[in-house]
C-alpha positions as CSV (number, residue, x, y, z in Angstrom):
1,M,12.2,-36.7,-15.4
2,A,8.3,-36.0,-14.7
3,K,8.9,-36.2,-11.5
4,K,12.2,-33.7,-11.2
5,K,9.7,-31.4,-13.1
6,G,6.6,-31.8,-10.4
7,S,9.5,-31.1,-8.0
8,K,10.9,-27.5,-9.5
9,L,7.2,-26.6,-9.7
10,T,6.4,-27.1,-6.0
11,F,9.6,-25.6,-4.3
12,H,9.1,-22.6,-6.9
13,K,5.3,-22.4,-5.2
14,E,6.5,-22.8,-2.0
15,L,9.5,-20.2,-2.7
16,V,6.9,-17.8,-3.9
17,H,4.6,-18.5,-0.7
18,Q,7.9,-18.0,1.6
19,L,8.4,-14.7,-0.2
20,F,4.9,-13.4,0.2
21,T,4.9,-14.4,4.1
22,L,8.1,-12.6,4.2
23,S,7.1,-9.2,2.8
24,T,3.6,-8.9,4.4
25,S,5.6,-9.5,7.1
26,A,8.1,-7.1,6.7
27,F,5.6,-4.2,5.8
28,G,3.1,-5.1,8.9
29,L,6.2,-4.4,11.2
30,A,7.2,-1.3,9.6
31,A,3.3,-0.1,9.8
32,A,3.7,-2.0,13.8
33,L,6.7,0.3,14.8
34,A,5.0,3.2,13.1
35,W,1.8,3.0,14.7
36,N,4.1,2.4,18.0
37,E,5.9,5.6,17.4
38,T,2.6,7.8,16.7
39,I,0.7,6.6,19.7
40,Q,3.9,7.4,22.0
41,Q,3.9,10.7,20.2
42,I,0.0,11.2,21.1
43,V,0.8,9.8,25.2
44,R,3.4,12.5,25.3
45,D,1.9,15.2,23.6
46,F,-1.2,14.9,25.7
47,I,-0.9,12.6,28.6
48,E,2.3,13.4,30.1
49,P,1.5,17.1,30.3
50,S,-1.5,16.9,32.2
51,L,0.2,14.3,34.9
52,P,3.5,15.9,35.5
53,G,6.1,13.7,36.6
54,S,4.1,11.0,35.6
55,G,6.2,9.0,33.1
56,L,5.4,5.2,34.6
57,L,1.4,6.2,34.4
58,S,1.6,7.5,30.7
59,R,3.5,4.4,29.9
60,L,1.2,2.4,31.5
61,I,-2.0,3.8,29.6
62,Y,0.7,3.6,26.2
63,A,0.5,-0.1,27.0
64,L,-3.1,-0.2,27.3
65,L,-3.8,1.9,24.4
66,V,-1.8,-0.3,22.4
67,T,-3.1,-4.0,23.8
68,L,-6.8,-2.3,23.3
69,L,-6.3,-1.3,19.6
70,A,-4.5,-5.0,19.2
71,V,-6.9,-6.9,20.6
72,L,-10.1,-4.8,18.7
73,I,-8.5,-5.0,15.5
74,T,-7.3,-8.8,15.8
75,F,-11.0,-9.3,16.7
76,Q,-12.2,-7.1,13.3
77,I,-10.1,-9.4,11.4
78,T,-10.7,-12.7,12.6
79,K,-14.8,-11.5,12.2
80,L,-14.1,-10.4,8.8
81,A,-12.2,-13.6,7.8
82,Q,-14.6,-16.0,9.1
83,R,-17.6,-14.0,7.0
84,W,-15.1,-15.0,3.9
85,G,-14.4,-18.3,4.8
86,I,-10.7,-18.1,5.7
87,K,-9.7,-20.6,8.0
88,K,-6.1,-20.0,8.5
């Protein structure tokens, strides 16, 4: 009987861990989509008017901005995780 109780506890811990992972991923996706729309609007408002007929160029600038932000943010989070001793 003790084995079943330990097994149940393990199941509940894993369930909570998965729910936590899924919910943080969902919020991360929502934030990413919000930033995506914001950056696209900035490119449309400030870059496209100054470069008429440059749809491809504005998309390239947008892709470069998003890539640069992703690299910088990931780098900073990795440094913070290392400072705090987080291995995963």
